[in-house]
C-alpha positions in Angstrom: -17.5 -2.3 1.3 -18.9 0.5 3.5 -21.8 -1.6 4.7 -19.5 -3.8 6.7 -17.1 -2.8 9.5 -15.3 0.4 8.3 -13.3 1.6 11.3 -10.9 4.5 11.0 -7.4 3.3 10.3 -5.3 5.5 12.6 -6.9 4.7 16.0 -7.2 1.0 15.1 -3.5 0.9 14.2 -2.6 2.8 17.3 -4.5 0.2 19.4 -2.7 -2.6 17.6 0.6 -1.0 18.2 -0.1 -0.8 21.9 -0.8 -4.6 22.3 1.8 -6.1 19.9 5.6 -6.2 20.0 6.9 -7.9 16.8 4.5 -7.8 13.9 4.7 -4.9 11.4 1.6 -2.7 11.1 0.4 -0.5 8.3 -2.1 0.5 5.6 -2.6 -1.1 2.2 -3.5 1.4 1.0 -4.4 4.9 2.2 -5.7 7.2 -0.5 -6.0 11.0 -1.0 -9.8 10.6 -1.4 -10.4 12.0 2.1 -7.0 12.6 3.5 -4.6 15.6 3.4 -0.9 14.5 3.2 0.3 16.8 6.0 -2.3 15.5 8.4 -1.6 11.9 7.4 2.1 12.4 7.8 1.6 13.7 11.3 -0.4 10.6 12.1 2.3 8.4 10.6 5.0 10.0 12.7 3.0 9.2 15.8 2.3 5.6 14.7 5.9 5.0 13.9 6.8 6.1 17.5 3.9 4.2 19.1 5.0 1.0 17.3 8.7 1.5 18.0 9.4 1.6 14.3 7.1 -1.2 13.1 4.9 0.9 10.9 4.6 0.8 7.1 2.5 3.3 5.1 1.0 2.0 1.9 -0.7 4.6 -0.3 -2.6 4.5 -3.6 -4.4 6.9 -5.9 -7.9 5.7 -4.8 -10.9 4.8 -6.9 -14.4 6.1 -7.6 -15.7 3.9 -4.7 -17.7 5.1 -1.7 -14.8 6.8 0.0 -14.4 9.1 -3.1 -17.6 11.0 -2.1 -17.3 10.7 1.7 -16.5 14.4 2.1 -19.2 15.6 -0.3 -17.2 16.0 -3.5 -17.8 14.3 -6.8 -15.4 11.5 -7.7 -12.3 12.7 -9.5 -11.4 11.6 -13.0 -8.6 9.1 -13.4 -6.3 11.8 -14.6 -7.0 14.1 -11.6 -6.6 11.2 -9.2 -3.1 10.5 -10.6 -2.2 14.3 -10.5 -3.3 14.4 -6.9 -1.5 11.2 -6.1 1.8 12.6 -7.3 1.5 15.7 -5.1 0.2 13.7 -2.2 3.3 11.4 -2.2 5.7 14.3 -2.7 4.3 16.1 0.3 4.2 13.0 2.4 7.8 12.2 1.5 9.0 15.7 2.5 7.3 15.7 5.9 8.3 12.1 6.7 11.9 12.5 5.6 12.5 15.7 7.5 14.4 15.7 10.8 13.2 17.3 14.0 14.0 20.8 12.9 12.6 20.5 9.3 9.6 22.4 8.0 7.8 21.7 4.8 6.4 24.4 2.6 4.7 23.4 -0.7 2.3 25.2 -2.9 0.9 22.7 -5.4 -2.1 22.6 -7.6 -4.0 20.3 -5.2 -2.2 20.4 -1.9 -0.3 23.1 0.0 1.7 23.2 3.2 3.3 26.1 5.1 6.0 25.4 7.6 4.6 21.9 8.3 6.7 20.3 11.0 8.5 17.0 10.9 9.2 17.0 14.6 10.2 14.7 16.3 11.1 12.8 13.1 10.5 9.2 12.3 12.3 6.3 13.9 12.8 4.6 10.5 15.0 6.4 8.0 14.0 6.5 5.2 10.4 5.9 6.2 9.1 2.8 4.4 6.5 4.0 1.9 4.7 1.5 -0.2 3.4 2.9 -3.5 0.5 1.2 -5.2 0.8 1.4 -9.0 -0.3 -0.4 -12.1 0.3 2.1 -14.9 3.3 4.1 -16.2 2.7 7.2 -14.0 2.3 5.2 -10.8 5.2 2.9 -11.5 7.4 6.0 -12.1 6.3 7.3 -8.7 7.1 4.0 -7.1 10.6 4.0 -8.6 11.3 7.5 -7.4 9.6 7.6 -4.0 8.9 4.2 -2.6 10.6 1.5 -0.6 8.0 -1.0 -1.8 5.7 -1.3 -4.8 2.3 -3.0 -4.5 -0.1 -4.0 -7.2 -3.4 -6.0 -7.6 -2.6 -6.8 -11.3 -5.0 -5.6 -14.0 -6.9 -3.4 -11.6 -10.0 -3.2 -13.7 -12.4 -4.0 -10.9 -13.7 -7.0 -12.8 -13.0 -10.6 -11.8 -9.8 -11.8 -13.3 -8.5 -15.4 -13.8 -5.3 -16.1 -11.8 -3.2 -16.6 -14.9 -4.3 -13.2 -16.3 -3.3 -11.6 -13.0 0.1 -13.2 -13.1 0.6 -12.0 -16.7 -0.4 -8.4 -15.7 2.0 -8.4 -12.7 4.8 -9.7 -14.9 4.3 -6.9 -17.4 4.1 -4.3 -14.6 7.3 -5.7 -13.1 9.1 -5.3 -16.4 7.8 -1.7 -16.7 8.9 -1.0 -13.1 12.5 -2.1 -14.0 12.4 0.4 -16.9 11.1 3.1 -14.5 13.9 2.4 -12.1 16.5 2.7 -14.9 15.2 6.2 -15.7 15.9 7.4 -12.2 19.2 5.4 -11.9 17.8 3.0 -9.2 18.6 -0.6 -8.7 15.1 -2.4 -9.1 16.2 -4.9 -6.5 16.3 -2.1 -3.9 12.5 -1.8 -4.2 10.3 -4.4 -2.4 7.6 -5.9 -4.6 4.2 -6.8 -3.2 1.0 -8.3 -4.7 -2.3 -7.9 -3.0 -4.4 -11.0 -3.8 -7.9 -9.8 -4.7 -9.5 -12.6 -6.7 -12.6 -14.2 -5.2 -12.4 -17.1 -7.6 -11.0 -19.6 -7.0 -11.6 -19.5 -3.2 -8.5 -20.8 -1.5 -9.5 -24.1 0.2 -6.1 -25.8 0.9 -2.5 -25.0 1.6 -1.4 -26.9 -1.5 -3.7 -24.8 -3.7 -2.3 -21.5 -2.2 1.2 -22.6 -2.8 0.4 -23.4 -6.4 -1.2 -20.0 -6.9 1.8 -18.2 -5.1 4.5 -20.1 -7.0 4.5 -17.8 -10.2 4.9 -14.7 -8.0 7.9 -16.1 -6.1 9.5 -17.1 -9.4 9.3 -13.6 -10.8 10.8 -12.1 -7.6 7.7 -10.9 -5.8 8.6 -10.5 -2.1 5.2 -10.6 -0.5 1.8 -11.9 -1.4 -0.9 -10.3 0.8 -4.2 -12.0 1.5 -7.4 -10.5 3.0 -8.3 -12.0 6.4 -11.2 -14.4 5.6 -13.2 -13.9 8.8 -15.7 -11.5 7.1 -18.7 -11.4 5.0 -18.6 -10.2 1.4 -16.3 -11.2 -1.4 -13.2 -11.9 0.7 -14.7 -14.4 3.1 -13.1 -17.8 3.4 -11.6 -20.4 5.6 -9.9 -19.2 8.8 -8.1 -22.5 9.4 -6.7 -22.5 5.9 -5.6 -18.9 6.4 -3.8 -19.9 9.6 -2.0 -22.8 7.9 -0.8 -20.4 5.2 0.4 -18.0 7.9 2.3 -20.8 9.7 3.9 -22.0 6.5 4.9 -18.4 5.5 6.5 -17.8 8.9 8.5 -21.0 8.5 9.6 -20.4 4.9 9.8 -16.6 4.9 7.3 -16.2 2.0 
């Protein structure tokens, strides 16, 4: 939605870190469309420090949306986006996981780094990386490199019925378990997040939200993320209802 407010993530999050003490901050999700992994890693190290270890980095492969052409390039194909995504995460992981003396050198097909520093290192170890994934390649990446996995369900870009989204998330969760088995990882060690993107039905009551959220809780999803409704466009809604949901979530832990 480039016609609405589209402020740069890093300075906005730095400002938020300066005026908050308890809430966690982060991106959901940053993409390779107009970012280099070394530059993003350096920003993340700074934000982790500014927030006193309250920062979470969510990353995704990106789409063919407006940000895909912001630097003048043509949008990448789906296959190239996934190729780049894998290299992007690999480079991020190496820089973020290094100690103060570490240097990262990588020569990949799409990204390169030469003696990129990790100094002074992150406060959080390992750094909490949230990997967006819906298909086999992305789920494998989440299993091998993430502390959390996030999905929007089918991810087709077309409106989906709530039941169809639940079914898609359930299938993806099953595939994630299989991907974890391949890398000898306990799937319970990976946080599971769903970003709620449907615009129909509009959430108009706390009871309605709890009914929509119940299937995700039952299948072991740790977090259900809502867009803040004080905006124009498809994600607008009721701020009072949103605040009631936040209050209930704070009380119940979900």
